[in-house]
Steps between C-alpha positions, in 0.01 A plus 500: 500500500187510710494333840210256515324402826671224692301180536340462842778346707368621836695341787308289752429690823299796615371767265737753655799274434388450141468874442843558654661233281332639189618852585855379552494306172376804314765720663780260399374473145500878466844559655694208358547378139271204567241312299254229608283278282285189509402250234244223464597138432518578129764763583275784393545825689223555754638803683795738495623773732818704482650830605340781302807720535763231433358245252712202404653533156463132410122504545416716202147387418257393770147382433289266707451173318829508311737208543783531751734436207373814326495691827868424568609533136656152480545334161461138611283349774793278602713802589529684831296644656202328332623151587500595871128570470447144377699377801279711729193323361660179629563652844862616463605851598786676319715802571760611246653795319371586154648745248288678238503837321835593660349453846546236769208362702469290812206273416300290742242258354262313734201267470176695546260304719138541596367488856509118493862487390429399140731652238291725277785684325824683568609809692800700384703787639777694323737747665722713279854455639683661209683761704616246756607260226695772321680584824589135548623474144710813543655363818571169326652681202726710720613186684599322179628780273787745491383854563739668255467278192165328547663163441457203731731507801756241607264298720228486235752391236645223716149374582411500129823317418432227756143461373627462146756239608219296657274543199757410237619213716161346419476605134866464398488828302806726513508859616775760514634757741677827422699695757580859402737756649480864392857603421658800673204595717735622775680718248168649385395568859837654594538722194143579394305456824255247638209634296692412186576160653133441575410600147754251367344222709154592375622500140635148538178388671295642211711313244461178698121540512488561126676170431307284747181311430211517742598162645864599563617653828730804495647606832740735670715321754625826647765754412606448139399131483200375301361166387253356251328162525417387145236228510498228235823643356811310392856637486457635147195709587664623820807610305280681249323689780834591658635627165189711437518656847868593450433648157190692608681646800801592288286677239301704755537868413508648849823563693688345661581210268416175676615142468412182686683178577287185480542138604254223420420152621253235384298244692581213534837519319652728765352322800178368651451777760444873492823563690695307235352713222572825682859393567560399136351823365694708754828335403443571131389854575827588668702322235332726244545804722876439534535470123347843437736742325622778731395756241139429596536761774601779261154624394397552863827678586469730199140597572591555864768751406256675266240533776731661756 
């Protein structure tokens, strides 16, 4: 992508100051992933300048005279960032983040005025902030997800639950909550080691992910406790998901044999608040856990003896 000459935007002042400003602008454009452009009132590109060594991925085709819509690769003129150019023609400046071609850009769109202050087009600047944005996203992900399983963490799950309570309080639609407890995790850790215990947790997390839709929220509360928020799901669907998770975990070929105890609750039948739903699901979870046959521990014990 060739860098075209920047339109004459010489700052007012002495010739020396103008040369210094132009030198600085050129230095910044070469060292940073920056692009500058101007348009006329018809939003046709009148100039373009960007870093030769670090061109912006979104600006694939650049020709003077092309529309800013073509220049920015936007399907509709009503979409960002083209609509901000229309606002600039009316005197409004805009600064916002724009995502395109797997990159993130900090865009600044301004009215372009002549020496008398009359708006004759638009000025735009784009800074590629992809690396910074990826770092921010990684920090956010680490703050809201469990490092071992990749599931949402306790805080993220509780926040999602409260949001869903507020949302369904307006719509009246039900949703369901599953609480899961991996059986005999302490036994696995004690007899087979913590690596085997971690593997067991990851196996359960993988099964949970496989049986969740994109709108559901699967989480690890900590230790051997997990949860799933099933949006737009009644008790029947929640029970079906619970049964499939149990069966899938039971049929997994790898040792040790795993099982899970599950309790479910449904909004609003089990209460109007998130705490009510968690309490109801927790009560049913431990009722199911107490009713487990004692022989459920045998497969782990047997494999433990074999591995000594």
